[in-house]
N, C-alpha and C positions, 0 to 999 in steps of 0.2 A: 305620314311621310315614309315611314319605314316599310309599311305594307305596299305602298305605291311603288317605292323603289324596288322592292323584291319582285313585284309583278313585272316591272320593266325589264329587270335582269332575266327573269324566267322567260319573258317574251323574246328577248334577244337570243337566248339559248335555243328556243323552239325554231326561230327563223334560221339560225345557223345549222340546226339539225336538218331542216327541210332542204337546205342548200348542200346536204350530204357531207357536212363536217363531222365525220364519224368520231374523230378524237374528242371533239367538243361534247358530243352526246355521251361518249364513254366517260369522260371526265365528270360530267354532271351526274351520271348514274353512280359512279364510284363515290363522288362527294356526298350524295344523299345516303348511300349505304353506310359510309363512315360516320356521317352525322347521326344516323339512327343509333349506331353503337354508342357514340359519345353521349347522346341524349338519354339513353336508357342505362348508362353506367351509373352506379350508385357510389357515394363517398364511402371510403373504407371504414369509417367509424360506424356506419349503419350495420356492417357485417360484424365488426368487433363487439358491438353492444348488443347484438342479437343473441339472446340466451339459447336459442335453438340451433344456432350455427355451430358446426363441429369445432371443438377446440383445436384439432389437428390442422384444420384449414385456417383458423385464426393465427396459428403459429406461422403458417406459410406467408400470410399477409404481413405479419410483423417482420418476417425474414426478408421480404421484398423491400421493405423500408430500410432495413440494414444494408442490403446489397446496393441500393441507390446511394445511400450516404457514403459507402465505401467507394463506389464508382466516381462520385463527384469529388470527394475529399482526398482520396488516395491514388486514384488512377488518372485523374485529370480530365475526365469526361465532363463536358459542359453541363452545368445544372439545368434542370428542366422541371416542369410540373407533370411530367409523364408518370403514370402508375400511381396516381392519387385516388383513382376511382376503379371500380371493377364492373365488368359487363358479364352478366350471367348468360352463358351460351346455351344453357338448358340441354347440354349434351350434343349440340350441333356444331359442325365445323364453323370456324370464323370466316373463312374465305376459301374459294376454289381458285387454284392457280394453274394456268395453262402454260406448258412449255412445248416447244417444237424443235425439230432438228431435221436436217437433210437425211433421207432414208439410207444413203450409202456414203456418208461422210459425217464426221463429228463436228459439223458446223451448225451452231444454234441459229434458229430463226429469231429475228429481232423486231420488236415493235418500237415505233418512234412516237414520242409524245411532246407537245409544246412545253417549253421551259425545262422539263425533266430530262429530255434526251432519249437515248435508246435503252431498251430493257430487253433481256432475253427471257422474260416471263410476263404474263398478263393476268391480273387478278380480277375475280368477279365475286360479288356477294350472292349471286343467284346461280345455282348449279346449272340450270337449263341454258343460261347464257354461256357458261364455260364449255358445256357440251357442244353448243352450236359453233363456238369459235374453234374448238378442237376438230370438229367434224369438217369444217370448211378447209382447214389446213391439211387434214388427212386426205381430203378429196383432191388437193393440189399436189399430193405425193409426199408429204412430210410425215415423219414419225411424230406422234404427239403423246402427251401425258397430261392428266388432270390430277393435281395433288391437293390434299386438304391442308390448310395452313391455319394456325391458331396464334400466330405472333407476327407482327410486322411493324415497321416504323413509318410514320407519315412525315418524317423529316421536319417536324416542327409546324406543319400545317394544322395539325390538331393536337390536343392533349391525349396522348395514347393511354387508354385504360388497360388495366390488367384484364386478360381474358381468363375466365374461370377455369378453363382446362389447364392453365399454367400451374395451378396449385397441386396437380397430380404428379408433378415432377419431383425428383430428389433435390436436395439442397444444391448439390454441385450442378445438376442440369439446369436448375432454375437460375442460378447465378450466371452460368454460361449464356443462357438464352437472353436474360435481361441486359447483360453487358454487351452482348452482340448487337442487340437492337438499339441500345443507347449510344453505341459507337457510331451508328449511322447518323445520329443527330449531331455528331461532332465533326465527322469526316465523311463526305459523300461526293465523289467526283463524277461530274456529268459524263455520260456516254462511256463509262467504264465499270459495268456491273461486276465483272469478274474481280477487279481490284477491290471494289467496295465490299463484296461478300467475303472474299478471302481475308481481307484485313479485319473485318468484323468477327470472322470466325477465329482468327489468330488472337485478337484482343480478348474475345470471349473465353477462349481456352485458358489463356494466361491469367486474365483478370479473375476468373472464377477460382483458380487455384490459389492466387494471392489472397482472395477473400477468405477462403476456407482456412488457410494457414494463419491468417490474422485472427480468426474466430476460435479455432480449435487447436489442441496440442498436436504436434507434428505426427505423433503415433496414433492419432484417433482413427476410428473405423470410418468416419465420414471422409477423411482425406484419403485413406487407403482405397476406399470404394471408388472415389473420383479418379484417383491415379490409375487404378485397374481399368476403369472405363476408358480413360484417355488413351491408355496403352493399346487397348483393343481397337479403338477408333483409328488410331494411327496405323495399325497393321492392316485394318480393312481398307483405309484410304490408300495406302501404298499398293495393296493388291489391286484395287480398282484403277489406280493410275497405270499400273502395268497392263491391266486389261484394256484400258483405253488406247494405250500405245499399240497393243497388238491389233486392235480393231482398225486403227488408223492405217497400219501397215497392210492389213487384209484388204481394206477398201482401195488403197493405192495400187495394190497388185492386180485387183480385179478391173481397174480402170472404168470403162463405160458399161461394163456388165452389171446386171442387177440380180445377184445371187441370193434371193430371199431365204431359201432353205439353209444355205451355207452360213448366212448371216446369223440365223437363229442358233445354229450349232456353235458358232464362235461365242455368242453371248452366253449361252448355257454353259459352255466350257469354263468361262471366266467365273461364273456364279458357282458352279459345282466345285471348282478348285478352292473355294473359300474354306472347304473342310480341312485343307492342309495347314491352315493357319494355326498358330499356337496362341490361343486366346483364354482369357479368364472366364468368359461367358460366350456361348454361341447363340444367345437369344436374338441378337440383332441379325446375325447371319441367317438364322432359320426364318426370320420374318422376310428377309430379302429373297431367299431361295423359294419361299412359298409363292412368291409373286413372279417367278422367273418366266413363266409362259406369257405374261403380259408385258414384260419389260422389253424396251427397245433402245435405240440410240440416245433417247432423252435421259435415260438413267445415267449414262456416262457423261453427257454434257452437263447435266445438273450437278454431278459430282465435281467435274472440273471447274464449274462456275464458283463453287464454294471452297474447293480444297486444292486445286492444282498448284497454287503459288505458296503453299505453306512452307516448303523447304527453303525457298528463297527468303521469305519473311523471317524465318528462324535464323538463317545465316546472317542477315543484316542486323537483326536484333542482338545476336551474340558478338559478331565481329566488329560492327561499327559502334555499338553502344554498350558493349561489355555486359549484356544481359540486364542493363539498368532500364527498367520499364518507364520511369518518369522521363528520363532523357530521350528515350525512343519515341514516346507518345508526344512529348513537347515538340520534337523535331517534325513529326508528322503533321501536327496542328499548324506549324509555321508554313509547311510546304503546301498543305491542302486545306480545303474548307468544306462546308456543307452547302447544299442548295439554298 
């Protein structure tokens, strides 16, 4: 009966695809890609009991279990069975994500999906499909970008596994990433990607620091390194926000004109001026600047999607909740839900 039912379901999907239901076809492709990862993911015990598996990576796996417990017990994130298995990426990206933006305005292109609503990014498990989608939009006059992603939330539709590349992150980075993704499983507002990503980024930053302070002495090098990194990120984000505002002003002044060369000059100016920032490390800046000839408007809209609302979230957190994380997050859970 199960096989027969599966054949009927697959048959219906094929019929819908033939009727040009592109979103259905895309959903099926993504579902199968995610299932492949879920099926191939192995229980964490298999890695922990493997004598040949590096002790340093075993320590990261155990750290992930600690981060989860802290997120559930101390932050108020809804418990889940995510990150109980791990998928070996074998050095390959987990997913390819396409973003697009108007060529002479910082307005993101949005894709619409049944049930889930609108998103300003679209993921693919196969690079050639991402390239095809990006090229189609480029032909229509949009700026486009294809990014490699190794962490995402399926919002409870699947049990999200650890992606093996996560283990290369520092303790602070790993805590921030996991808490960010777990936040999506607790709060995710339909048709408001910018709010969702900004909130998850805010909770990830705060929650990771709380985790580290709970685990280590306040004067530990781990906490100092994380605070230094956060300080640098905040300065880079502020600089990019100023750059985005400058670009918006530039496009508004040019009106219907399409000044491609001037546009490149404006973008390069923002990136080159990152050298004036007072940072603990210029590693991230150098990585961004190395790509400057390939960067376009999507670089700024991607930044705004994840970071534009941080100041307002911080203000609400401090002024309305006195910096009390539990009160803040409980209030958010009452007001919002997940899909």
